[in-house]
PyMOL CGO cylinders between C-alpha atoms (Angstrom):
from pymol import cmd
from pymol.cgo import CYLINDER

trace = [
    CYLINDER, 2.15, 4.91, -20.36, -0.76, 2.97, -18.91, 0.3, 1, 1, 1, 1, 1, 1,
    CYLINDER, -0.76, 2.97, -18.91, -4.28, 4.32, -18.85, 0.3, 1, 1, 1, 1, 1, 1,
    CYLINDER, -4.28, 4.32, -18.85, -5.86, 5.28, -15.54, 0.3, 1, 1, 1, 1, 1, 1,
    CYLINDER, -5.86, 5.28, -15.54, -8.19, 2.27, -15.85, 0.3, 1, 1, 1, 1, 1, 1,
    CYLINDER, -8.19, 2.27, -15.85, -5.24, -0.08, -16.23, 0.3, 1, 1, 1, 1, 1, 1,
    CYLINDER, -5.24, -0.08, -16.23, -3.52, 1.35, -13.17, 0.3, 1, 1, 1, 1, 1, 1,
    CYLINDER, -3.52, 1.35, -13.17, -6.73, 1.10, -11.12, 0.3, 1, 1, 1, 1, 1, 1,
    CYLINDER, -6.73, 1.10, -11.12, -7.09, -2.60, -11.91, 0.3, 1, 1, 1, 1, 1, 1,
    CYLINDER, -7.09, -2.60, -11.91, -3.55, -3.21, -10.75, 0.3, 1, 1, 1, 1, 1, 1,
    CYLINDER, -3.55, -3.21, -10.75, -3.94, -1.66, -7.30, 0.3, 1, 1, 1, 1, 1, 1,
    CYLINDER, -3.94, -1.66, -7.30, -5.70, -2.90, -4.18, 0.3, 1, 1, 1, 1, 1, 1,
    CYLINDER, -5.70, -2.90, -4.18, -8.89, -1.21, -3.05, 0.3, 1, 1, 1, 1, 1, 1,
    CYLINDER, -8.89, -1.21, -3.05, -9.48, -0.40, 0.62, 0.3, 1, 1, 1, 1, 1, 1,
    CYLINDER, -9.48, -0.40, 0.62, -11.81, -3.41, 0.82, 0.3, 1, 1, 1, 1, 1, 1,
    CYLINDER, -11.81, -3.41, 0.82, -9.16, -5.71, -0.66, 0.3, 1, 1, 1, 1, 1, 1,
    CYLINDER, -9.16, -5.71, -0.66, -6.53, -4.40, 1.77, 0.3, 1, 1, 1, 1, 1, 1,
    CYLINDER, -6.53, -4.40, 1.77, -8.80, -5.12, 4.74, 0.3, 1, 1, 1, 1, 1, 1,
    CYLINDER, -8.80, -5.12, 4.74, -9.63, -8.60, 3.41, 0.3, 1, 1, 1, 1, 1, 1,
    CYLINDER, -9.63, -8.60, 3.41, -5.99, -9.42, 2.68, 0.3, 1, 1, 1, 1, 1, 1,
    CYLINDER, -5.99, -9.42, 2.68, -4.74, -8.34, 6.11, 0.3, 1, 1, 1, 1, 1, 1,
    CYLINDER, -4.74, -8.34, 6.11, -7.51, -10.33, 7.79, 0.3, 1, 1, 1, 1, 1, 1,
    CYLINDER, -7.51, -10.33, 7.79, -6.73, -13.47, 5.76, 0.3, 1, 1, 1, 1, 1, 1,
    CYLINDER, -6.73, -13.47, 5.76, -3.04, -13.40, 6.64, 0.3, 1, 1, 1, 1, 1, 1,
    CYLINDER, -3.04, -13.40, 6.64, -3.60, -12.41, 10.28, 0.3, 1, 1, 1, 1, 1, 1,
    CYLINDER, -3.60, -12.41, 10.28, -1.90, -9.02, 9.94, 0.3, 1, 1, 1, 1, 1, 1,
    CYLINDER, -1.90, -9.02, 9.94, -3.05, -5.92, 11.79, 0.3, 1, 1, 1, 1, 1, 1,
    CYLINDER, -3.05, -5.92, 11.79, -2.78, -2.45, 10.36, 0.3, 1, 1, 1, 1, 1, 1,
    CYLINDER, -2.78, -2.45, 10.36, -1.92, 0.32, 12.79, 0.3, 1, 1, 1, 1, 1, 1,
    CYLINDER, -1.92, 0.32, 12.79, -5.15, 2.09, 13.74, 0.3, 1, 1, 1, 1, 1, 1,
    CYLINDER, -5.15, 2.09, 13.74, -4.02, 5.39, 12.25, 0.3, 1, 1, 1, 1, 1, 1,
    CYLINDER, -4.02, 5.39, 12.25, -3.28, 3.72, 8.90, 0.3, 1, 1, 1, 1, 1, 1,
    CYLINDER, -3.28, 3.72, 8.90, -6.61, 1.87, 8.95, 0.3, 1, 1, 1, 1, 1, 1,
    CYLINDER, -6.61, 1.87, 8.95, -8.47, 5.11, 9.60, 0.3, 1, 1, 1, 1, 1, 1,
    CYLINDER, -8.47, 5.11, 9.60, -6.65, 6.87, 6.77, 0.3, 1, 1, 1, 1, 1, 1,
    CYLINDER, -6.65, 6.87, 6.77, -7.48, 4.00, 4.38, 0.3, 1, 1, 1, 1, 1, 1,
    CYLINDER, -7.48, 4.00, 4.38, -11.13, 4.08, 5.45, 0.3, 1, 1, 1, 1, 1, 1,
    CYLINDER, -11.13, 4.08, 5.45, -11.27, 7.83, 4.91, 0.3, 1, 1, 1, 1, 1, 1,
    CYLINDER, -11.27, 7.83, 4.91, -10.00, 7.38, 1.33, 0.3, 1, 1, 1, 1, 1, 1,
    CYLINDER, -10.00, 7.38, 1.33, -11.94, 4.17, 0.56, 0.3, 1, 1, 1, 1, 1, 1,
    CYLINDER, -11.94, 4.17, 0.56, -14.01, 5.87, -2.14, 0.3, 1, 1, 1, 1, 1, 1,
    CYLINDER, -14.01, 5.87, -2.14, -10.89, 6.62, -4.24, 0.3, 1, 1, 1, 1, 1, 1,
    CYLINDER, -10.89, 6.62, -4.24, -8.58, 3.71, -5.13, 0.3, 1, 1, 1, 1, 1, 1,
    CYLINDER, -8.58, 3.71, -5.13, -5.88, 6.01, -6.51, 0.3, 1, 1, 1, 1, 1, 1,
    CYLINDER, -5.88, 6.01, -6.51, -5.75, 7.92, -3.21, 0.3, 1, 1, 1, 1, 1, 1,
    CYLINDER, -5.75, 7.92, -3.21, -5.52, 4.61, -1.32, 0.3, 1, 1, 1, 1, 1, 1,
    CYLINDER, -5.52, 4.61, -1.32, -2.61, 3.60, -3.59, 0.3, 1, 1, 1, 1, 1, 1,
    CYLINDER, -2.61, 3.60, -3.59, -0.85, 6.91, -2.97, 0.3, 1, 1, 1, 1, 1, 1,
    CYLINDER, -0.85, 6.91, -2.97, -1.35, 6.50, 0.77, 0.3, 1, 1, 1, 1, 1, 1,
    CYLINDER, -1.35, 6.50, 0.77, 0.21, 3.03, 0.57, 0.3, 1, 1, 1, 1, 1, 1,
    CYLINDER, 0.21, 3.03, 0.57, 3.24, 4.41, -1.25, 0.3, 1, 1, 1, 1, 1, 1,
    CYLINDER, 3.24, 4.41, -1.25, 3.52, 7.21, 1.33, 0.3, 1, 1, 1, 1, 1, 1,
    CYLINDER, 3.52, 7.21, 1.33, 3.31, 4.85, 4.31, 0.3, 1, 1, 1, 1, 1, 1,
    CYLINDER, 3.31, 4.85, 4.31, 5.77, 2.40, 2.77, 0.3, 1, 1, 1, 1, 1, 1,
    CYLINDER, 5.77, 2.40, 2.77, 8.21, 5.19, 1.89, 0.3, 1, 1, 1, 1, 1, 1,
    CYLINDER, 8.21, 5.19, 1.89, 8.13, 6.54, 5.44, 0.3, 1, 1, 1, 1, 1, 1,
    CYLINDER, 8.13, 6.54, 5.44, 8.69, 3.05, 6.86, 0.3, 1, 1, 1, 1, 1, 1,
    CYLINDER, 8.69, 3.05, 6.86, 11.60, 2.38, 4.49, 0.3, 1, 1, 1, 1, 1, 1,
    CYLINDER, 11.60, 2.38, 4.49, 13.22, 5.72, 5.38, 0.3, 1, 1, 1, 1, 1, 1,
    CYLINDER, 13.22, 5.72, 5.38, 13.01, 4.86, 9.08, 0.3, 1, 1, 1, 1, 1, 1,
    CYLINDER, 13.01, 4.86, 9.08, 14.45, 1.39, 8.49, 0.3, 1, 1, 1, 1, 1, 1,
    CYLINDER, 14.45, 1.39, 8.49, 17.31, 2.79, 6.40, 0.3, 1, 1, 1, 1, 1, 1,
    CYLINDER, 17.31, 2.79, 6.40, 18.09, 5.24, 9.21, 0.3, 1, 1, 1, 1, 1, 1,
    CYLINDER, 18.09, 5.24, 9.21, 18.46, 2.22, 11.51, 0.3, 1, 1, 1, 1, 1, 1,
    CYLINDER, 18.46, 2.22, 11.51, 20.91, 0.62, 9.10, 0.3, 1, 1, 1, 1, 1, 1,
    CYLINDER, 20.91, 0.62, 9.10, 18.75, -1.92, 7.25, 0.3, 1, 1, 1, 1, 1, 1,
    CYLINDER, 18.75, -1.92, 7.25, 20.81, -2.79, 4.14, 0.3, 1, 1, 1, 1, 1, 1,
    CYLINDER, 20.81, -2.79, 4.14, 17.97, -3.29, 1.65, 0.3, 1, 1, 1, 1, 1, 1,
    CYLINDER, 17.97, -3.29, 1.65, 14.41, -4.34, 0.97, 0.3, 1, 1, 1, 1, 1, 1,
    CYLINDER, 14.41, -4.34, 0.97, 12.42, -6.93, -0.94, 0.3, 1, 1, 1, 1, 1, 1,
    CYLINDER, 12.42, -6.93, -0.94, 8.87, -5.90, -1.81, 0.3, 1, 1, 1, 1, 1, 1,
    CYLINDER, 8.87, -5.90, -1.81, 6.03, -8.35, -2.34, 0.3, 1, 1, 1, 1, 1, 1,
    CYLINDER, 6.03, -8.35, -2.34, 3.76, -6.36, -4.63, 0.3, 1, 1, 1, 1, 1, 1,
    CYLINDER, 3.76, -6.36, -4.63, 1.22, -9.13, -5.37, 0.3, 1, 1, 1, 1, 1, 1,
    CYLINDER, 1.22, -9.13, -5.37, 1.60, -8.69, -9.14, 0.3, 1, 1, 1, 1, 1, 1,
    CYLINDER, 1.60, -8.69, -9.14, 0.79, -4.99, -8.78, 0.3, 1, 1, 1, 1, 1, 1,
    CYLINDER, 0.79, -4.99, -8.78, 4.19, -3.53, -9.56, 0.3, 1, 1, 1, 1, 1, 1,
    CYLINDER, 4.19, -3.53, -9.56, 2.92, -0.02, -10.41, 0.3, 1, 1, 1, 1, 1, 1,
    CYLINDER, 2.92, -0.02, -10.41, 3.09, 0.93, -6.73, 0.3, 1, 1, 1, 1, 1, 1,
    CYLINDER, 3.09, 0.93, -6.73, 6.67, -0.37, -6.40, 0.3, 1, 1, 1, 1, 1, 1,
    CYLINDER, 6.67, -0.37, -6.40, 8.10, 1.04, -9.60, 0.3, 1, 1, 1, 1, 1, 1,
]
cmd.load_cgo(trace, "trace")
């Protein structure tokens, strides 16, 4: 099992998420951005929020009949495992 420090270094901080979305021209829904900003002081909470948002999105897509997913985890597989 990985240490908490190892997991923290393998997740994106709120600042990194904002920078990444800006660089690729993506826009986060305002409610998601606000939730990330509220948790910005705690990287583990930001990671958990990301898993929660992604899980909800995948459940909705499966309900619409999407056959599967491919996740780009940016070499941070702990959130996808």
